[in-house]
N, C-alpha and C positions, 0 to 999 in steps of 0.2 A: 505493499500499500504506499501511496505517496504521501510524504510527509512535509507539512507545512510549519514554517516559524518564524511569527510577525512579531517585530521589535519597535519598540520606539527608541528614540534618539538616545545616546549616553548610557545604554541598559548594557551589561556585561553578558556576553554568550559565550558558556563554553561547550563544545562538542567533543575535546579531547579526552581521550582515556585516562582516568586518573592515575598518579604514580603509585597510590593504592588507594582504597577505600578512605574517602574525606570523612573524618571524624565528626565534621559539622553536618554530614549528611542523613537527614533524619529518616529518609525514606529506607534505610537498613535497621533489622531488628537485631538484638544479640541472641543466638541460640547457644553457642558454647563459649563460655571463659572460663576456663581452666588454667589457674597459675600453681597448683600442687601445694598450697600453703596450708590444708586442713590439716589439723593433727589426727592421728586415728584413722586415716585411709590406707589401707593397705589390701593388697590382692592374698587371695586365700585359696585354700585347696579347691573351691569352688570356680576359680579362676576369675573370680569378680571382686570389685573393691565396693565400700559400703555407700559411695554417692550415685553406685549404678551408671556411671558415664561409661565407663570402659570394661571389656574382658579383655582375658590375656590368651586369647586364642581366636581362632577365626571361624565364623559361623558357615560361609558359603563355600562350596565346591571342594572341601575338603574332609572324606569320612572320617579321619581322624580327629579332626577339629585342632591338633597341636603340631602336624609336624607338614614340611613344605619342601617338596625337591624340585620343582619346576620340570618345564618340559623335558630339559636335557640334563637331569638329574644334577643340576648344577648348585642346588642348595641342600645344605645336609646338616640341619639341626632340627631340634626338636622345640617349640617355642614352650615356654614353660611360666606358669604363674610366679615362681618365686625368682624369676630373672626379671621380674618390674617392681621396683622397689620406689615408693613415694616418698621423698626426703622431704618434710613439712618444714624443718628447721631451714633450709637452706632451698626451701620452696623449688624443686626440682624433682623431676620424675627421671629415674636412672632405668635403661634397660641395660643389661650386661650380657656377655656370652663368654661362656667356656668350653674348653676342650675336654669332654667327658672319659672317653677310654679309645685305646687303640683299636679294639676291634668294634664293629658295628653293633651300635644300639637297636636291640630288634625286639619285636613283640614278647619274645621270652624274657626279656631284661624288666618287662612288669612297668614299663615308666607310665605315669598317672596320667588319665584323661579328665577333660572337664565333664561334669556331670551332665545328664539330658536335660535338652532345655526345649520347651514347646513340642514334647514330644519326638524330638531327635534325640538317638542315642548312638555316643562317638564310639566308635570300635578302632582298634590298633590295626593299623593296614598294613597287611603284610606284603603289599607290593612295594613299600617304602624301603629304599636302600642307602647306603653311604650315609648312614646317621653316626657322625661321631660328635655332635656339639649340642650344648643345649643353649638358648637363646631368649631374647624377649622381643614382643610386641603387644600392642594395643589395637583393639578394634571398638569402634563407637558401639554401645551396647544395644542390641535389638529388644525393644520391650513390645509383647504382644498387645494390640488395641483392637477389640473386635468391632469399635464404633466406627472405624476407619473402613470406608467401602472397597472390597477388592477390587471391583471394575475400574476403580480409579486410578489403580497403580501399574502401571505398564500395559493400560489397557489397548494402546494400539497394535500391541503382538497378541491380544487374545490371552494374557497370561492369566491363568486362574492360580494365584500366588498368595500366600498368607501376608497379610496387611501388618508391616511393621512401622515402628516408630524407631527412632536410633539410624534412619537412612537419609540421605539428603538428595535434593534435585536444586543444582543451582546454589550461588551463594559465591563467599569470600571464606576463604581455608588459610589459616596462618599459623606457623608454628618459629618459635626460637631454639635454636639447639647448638651443639656442638658435640661433635664426634671422633672416634676413633679413625685414624687415617693409615691402613697399612695393609698388605697384602691378606687377603681374606675377607675384609671387613665389606660388609654390603647393607648400607642404610638407604631406606625409603620412607619417605610422607606421600601418602596417596588416595586416591579415592578409586574404590573398587568393587565391579558388581559382577562377576562371573556365574553365567548362568549355562544350563544347557543349550540354549538357541541363540546365545548372544553372548558377546565379551564386550565391556567397557571399561575403560580407566582413565584416570588422569595421574600421571606421576610429576605432582608437584615438585618433588625432590627426589633424586636417586644418585648414589654414588655406589661405584664397587671398583675395587682394584682387580678387575676382570682380565686386563690384558697387561702385557709386558712394558716396561718402558722403554721398549725398542720399537713401538708401534706407534705412530704419530698421526693425531686425527686429521683427517684430509682439509677440513674446512679451517681450521685455525693453528695448525702445524704446533699443538700441545699434545704430550705423549699421551695417550690412555694410560688411565690409572694414576695420572698427577693429582695431587692435593688440589690443584686448581680447577679441575673439569668434573663436570657433574650433568646431569640428565634431566631434561623436561622432556614430557612425551604425553601425547593423546593418542588412545588406542580405542578405535571404535570395529567393532568386528573383525575382519582380517586386514583392515587398513589402520595404519599407525604413520606418526609424523614424531621425528627425533630431532631434538635441539640440543647441542652441547654447549652451554655458557662456560664463559672462561673468569676466574676470578683474577682481575690484574694484580701485578707484582705488589703495588702499593698498597693493596688491601690483604688482611688477615687471610690465610688459605681456610680450607674446611674445619680444621681442627679446632677454630676458634669460634667466638660466638656469631650465628648470621640467622637471620629472619628470612624463610622461605614461605612464598603465599602464592595464591592464584586466585584469580576472579573467573567463574564459571557461570555464563549466561546463555540464556536459549540461541545466540546466534556468534559466541566467541569464546574463547579461553584465553587468560591474559596471564602469565608467568612474571613472578616479581623475585628479586633478592634484595634484601635492605632497601627496600622501598625504590628500586630501579627496575623497571621492564625489562625482560630477558628475552620474553619470548611470546608469540601471540598465532594462535590456531584458528582459523575462521570455516575452513574446509570441512573438519572434522571435529562434531561437537556431541559429546553424551549426551543423552535425552531420557535416561533411566534413573531410579533411584540408585545411590551408591552409598557403600561403608567408607568410613573414614579411618585408614589405618596407618600406623608406624611401625615399622618393622626392623628390628637390627638382627642380622643373620651373620654367619660364617659359610663363606662359599670356598669347598674344599679344592674347586678347581682353579682359584685364585691364589692358591699358597705354593710356593715354591716347591717346582717338582713335583707338583701333586701329590704333596707328602703329608701325612698325617701321624706318621708313626712314634712323633715326639711333639710335645706342645711347645712352641715358642714362648718366651718370656712375654710375651704381650698377651697370649692367649691366659695365663693366670689369673688376670683379673682386666676385664676390657670392657669398659661403660661408654654409653652414648648418655648425654644429657640435655633434657628438656625443659626450658625455662617456662614456656606456656604453651597452649593450644587455643585457638579462638574461630569461631566459626559465626558469620553474620549471612543472613538473606535478607533479601528484599521484600517489602511488604508490597504484594502484589494486589492491586485496585483497578485492574485494568478496564472495567465495565463503566468506570465512572467519568461523567463528563462535569468535571470540576469549574463552577464559575465563580469568581470572586467579585462580588459587586457592592458590597458595602465595607464597613468598618472591619478590618479582620486582623489579629492579634497573629503573626506568622509564627510567632512559638508555640501556640496551641494549635494552629493547623494540623489537621489529620493527612499526614505526609503518605504517600506511597507512588507505586507506578499507576498513573491514570490514563485514560483513554486520551483525555484531552484536558488544557487548563487556559480558560479565559478570564483574563482580567477586564472587569468592563465598569470600575470605579469611576463616576463623575467627579469626585471633590478630593482626590490623593488621599484617600483613607488607605489605602492599601500601600504600603510602603517597606522598604528594607532598611531599618534604622542602622547608625553607626555601630560598630563593633558585632554587628551581626552578620551569620553566613546562611545563606537560604540555598536549597537545592531544591529545585522542580524537576520531575522525571514525568514523561509522557510518551504515548506510542503514536499518536496520532498528529497532535497540533499544539502549540503553545503561542497564545495570541493575546495581544494588548490592545485594546480598544477604547480606553478612557485614560485618565492621570495615573501615573504609577512612578513611584521616587524609589532611587537607590540613594541614600544618605553618602556623603563623604567617610570613607572606611568600611561600609558595608560591603557585602560581597553577594553577588546573585550567580547562580551557575544553574544552567538549563540543558538537562539532558534527554535527547530523543532516544528511544531503544526500543526494541522488540519486547512483546510478552510471549510467553510460552503457549504453543499452541493448545495445548489442553489445562484444566484447573491443575494447581500445584497444590500438593499435599503439604500441608505444614507438619512435617511426620517428625519432629526432632524437638522434644519438650524440655530437654536438659539444660536447665539456665543454673549458672552460679554467681554471677553478678548481673546487675541489669542494666549497665551502662559500658560502652568500650573503654 
């Protein structure tokens, strides 16, 4: 649909993608704000923690719930609850990995499994091989909600699946972390929703010392496995797009603290590092509900000479630190044709992505005061047909954007703080 924006003189218009979401943009709502500073939060043998934000195992497409080996048997660890530690005094979550034993860890070793959840019983997968490591992961906790309409979830595929909360569709996702950088380390912050009839994922950040330093990435002449090279990726069905951002030499490498994030909208995915855009994808955009995950694994095939016969020193204690995880989602109000025709306090305005916004005031009652920052979002048009004022020091941003084709499930009720 063609979009029109009508502007009066001296009004500021911005159609640029923000460097990250604007903290003054009230069209966003806080869905997850976890800085891991609450006492008495620890994962236990149920693979869960008291706030019910996260579990320490994967719920989808893995019969064991705790192990992961990949298509080419390249990840060789058991994700386990006691490798996810919440350090409240330091306000961090620790995911750590350790070398367990020289021989393969198999079902006969009786490694512990998650308890049944929503009728799904996890079993030790006898097909898993090359398991030598224990390591940590978290995934957004799936809460069964019978009030959600099954047909509203993935209805374009006609999938009759269980309605979940703790799954996300569109939004802004951010994590601050630092990690071990060495042979074998494989770290990822991602959205994932593998099903039998489709695969979609967004790798907000991924780093693996999977290749030797003698292999140079053709696009940027940086050795693969470099502590300054990582991956952004969007994967839809059998198609995917990889981008390898490089951290400049004048900035701290991946072993230091960095903020990784992405904005996922119906028509684009934009990636950021430390508030800077690193990649954007508009051709491949996931459209299903996805789980949010952080995984820290050990890749056996990335070890020197593919050897696990002895534990290198770094495997004695090997920890990834997460300072916080945030999720924001836009307020979708795409059917509303908003008309501002009388005195309006924009601090109390019901923000959200509207179908249209029309300012028709006749006596300058609609204004952006000094020190105020106002963002309007609309799909069809933004129009000013009457007096409207932006005071000196005030800021107005207008963003024209797409709305989803179908209703969005507001399917994530976990909140820890009310404001960014």
